[in-house]
Residue, then its C-alpha position, 0 to 999 in steps of 0.5 A: m781322263e785327259l784329251t786334247v781339244n781336238e780329240l774330244a771334238k772327234q769323240l763328240k762328233a763336233e766340228l772344231i773352230g779354233e786351236g785344238s791342242g789344249l788339254i781338257r780334264s773336266v766339264g764345268p759351268l761357264g763361271a767356274a770353267n778353267q783352262a782344263a775344263v769344257t763348258f757349254v752355251t745354250g743361247d746368245k744370252f750367255l755370250n757375254e758371259l762366255k767372253q769372261s770364262r777361262a774355259g779351254a773349250v765351249l760347246v755351242v750349237k752354231p759358230v760364234v764370231p770370235d770377236k763376241i767370245g775371244a779365242t775360246p775354241q768352239l765345238v760345234v754340235k747339233n744339240v748341246n745338251a746331248a753333246l754335254i751328256e756325252a762330255l760328263k760320261i767322258f770325264a766321269p770319275k773312274l770308279q772300280p767296277a762292281i765285281p761279278g759274283v756273290h760276296p762272302a758276306a752276303v746271304v743268298a737263300q736256296q732257290v734263288k736264280l742268278g743270271k750270268n755276271v750277277s754282283i751281290g754286295p757285302c751284307a745283302v740279303i737275297e730271300t728265297g725264290v728271288e730271280i736276278g737277271d744277267n748283269t745286275i748289280i745289287a750293292s751292300g746292304c740290300k734286301i731282296g724279299q721272297n719271290t722278287k724278280i729283277g731283270v737284266n742290266t739293273r743296279l740297286d745301290s746301297n741299302v735298297a729294300v725290295y719286299h716280296n713278289c715285286v717286279i723290277g725291269n730291265s735296265c733300271i737304276i734305284l738309288a740308295n736307301t729306297t723301299i720298293g713294296s712296303t705295306g701301303f698307308g690304308y686303315y679302317f676305324i673299327d671298334g674304336a681303333h685304326r685297323l691296318i688294311p692287308h695289302n696283298g697286291i705288288v709293285v711292278i717297275e717297268d724297264f729303264v726306270e730310275i728312282g732316286a734316293n730314299c723314295c718310297v713305292d708302296r705295294a697295292k692293296f690288291g692288284e698293283t702299283r706300277i711305274g711305266a717304262g722310261t719314267k724318272i723319279d727324283n729323291l725323297v718321292q712317296i708313291a702310295h698303294n695302287v698308284i699307276i705312273g705312265k711311260c717317260c714321266l718326270i718326277a721331282g723330289q719331295s712329290g707325293m701322291g696318294g692311293s690310286v692316283k692315275i698318271g698319264d704318259g709323258v706327265v711332269l710333276a715339279g718339286a714338292v707336288g701333292i696329289i690326293d687320292n683317286i685323282e687322274i692326271g692326263d698325258a703330257a700334262i705339267v703340274g708346277a712346283r709346290s702345287f697341290v692337286i685335288k681334281s683331275i687334270e686333263p691331257g696336256m694342261h699345266v697347272l700350278g698353285s694350292p689348290s692347282i689351277e690353270h697356270k696363266e690363271a694362277l699367275r694372275v692370282w699370284a700377280g693380284t696378291q702381290r698388290l694386296p697391301k696397296l690395295m688395302e692402303q687404298v680401301k683404307e684411304l677410300s673408306a676414311r673419305v666416305e666416312k668424312l663425306e657421310t659425316a658432312k652429309n649428316n651434319s648439313g641435314p634437315g633442321r640443322s644451321 
């Protein structure tokens, strides 16, 4: 894809300030963008860096005096991040689209219902009773278990495994090697051995959910494990049995939650967050990176640390730990002074000359 700066401005509904004849072929960050790339600035603190940039155009939220950034053409937009998303779509690699139909190397059982324009890739296995909605893509190597239902306009990338009786909604994206509906990690110790608890429940993934690569979503022991509409999940996330995740949550990579955790709407879990069983996290709460949650969190709270506490308190604790080496030296020095004073006091006591 190649557009002039002026053409790009029209597609992004941006106001063009400066020369519009340059050619744009990609999107790039300030430091790496060349003359054929459009870059972006989200705040005044980046203007000095922009002045050194070789970018062919820049997305800004308000006009910038040319003296501050040189002659770089400006594309003035209402929201830089929204315009950046559109620009990335425009200049995304043009890949061959999935071809509707069932690949000859796929295995599709009888009593499977396929909607219009469904694409089933090579070596995919679709078991009996499965229903797949219109325009959905099942890529190579996927396995869809018995009686699972998948909605319209959904995409499962290569080697996704979906166990039996699961429900996946409309316009979902599940990236490669993720597993949906595996048995939860539940055992009872009986007669000297760990006995697996049957997990007869299901997984329900609502509309517009996106799940990254190499994630695991366990089926419920009874009832359901549920991921709410619009939630976005990063790579390498573990969601245990009977977990309920609300709508429009963000869950970053390497996070894991124990069984029966309940997460409200709009919650953010940063990277490598751990949550023990049966915890509740209220709507719009934020859990900072590498936090370990051992008690429920009220709506709107921002917590941090291991175990997690209110983030301002956690930062004070962190600041205190940075002072520990100096404090230890001070304590050592004070202890020596006290010992010296005590020795002098004892030497000058009654009966001594």
